[in-house]
N, C-alpha and C positions, 0 to 999 in steps of 0.2 A: 052850840058850844065855841064862842069865835074866837079868830086862832089869835094873841093879844100879842106874841112875837115870833120875830123867823129865824132859828137856831142854823145860820149857813153850815154844809160841810162839803171841802171841797178835792181834789181829788187829781195829781201831773203830772200827767206821763210824758217823759220824756225817749223822743224816738232818733232810734239807729235810720242811715237812711236808706233804710226794706220796710221800715215803720213796726221792727221789733223794738220792744221795752228796751231801755236801759238804765231808768229811773223812773220810780214814783214813788209819791209824795203828799201828802198828806193834809189839812191840816181846818182842825174842827172850835175860831175864835172859841165858844161858847168853855168848851172845858179845858179850855187852852197850852191847845194844839195849832200850831202854827212849822206848817210844810218841815213836821216830821218823814223821814224815810226810810221806808216799804222795800221786801224786796220779794211781797206776791199779795196780790187781791184780790175775795172771787165774793162778787157786789147779787143779793140776790135783791130780784122786787118785782112785789105782786101785784096782776093788772088783773084789779076782778069786772075788769067789765071783761076780755076775753078770756079768765079764767085762767089764767098760762102764767109760767114765773118768767122773770124780763132777767138773764142776769151776766154780767161778764166778770171772765177770770183773766187775769191778767198776773205775769211774772217776769222778771228783766233776764235777760240774757244768760243771767254770771249769775241765776240763784245755783247752787250745788243741791242734787239731785238727796240726799242727807235730809236738810233741812226742808226740804215738799214733802218728802213723807214726816218728817217732825209736824211739819204744816196743815199736812192734812190732819191727822191725826191728830193734832189742836183740836182741830176743825170741825169732824167728826164729835169731839168728845162735849161739843162746843153744843151744835145740832140740837141735841141729845140732851140739855140742860136746857137750850131756849124750846125746844116744840115741849119741856115737860113742863114749865113754866109756861104758856101759853095754853095747854088744854088740857093739863094733869093728865095725863093717861096715863100713868108712872109701867104700866105692862111697857108697852111701846118707846117705851122712855128709854127703858132697859134693856129693851132691843138695842136700838143704839150703842148703849155702852157697854154692851156683849160685843157688836161688831167689832166699835172701837178701840176694844182687849185684845180681841183676832187678828184687828189688821195690827199695833203695838206689836202684837207675838211674831206673826211671820215678819215682820219688819228686825225683827231683833231691837227695838230702840227703848226697851228698859234697860 
């Protein structure tokens, strides 16, 4: 099947003099998002040829720890949901959910 359209997604990272992220902005014009601010990002890409994931984990230097904890918790929940949609493996998806609940409990996020 031929690609009929390209949908760009861009990420701009503002760095300080030590190359530490100070700002993160992302745009997805097809989704109506233009230069939206973010404090952190976890980006994973699959390299099928090398059979490995490539990733970029960034956060701005002024992101509070409590927000980072919530960000990770929500990322764990989302990973479980995505895993279930991709694989239909309910048992392992439940494992993600159980760990996310454990994570939230230990950090007293609820």
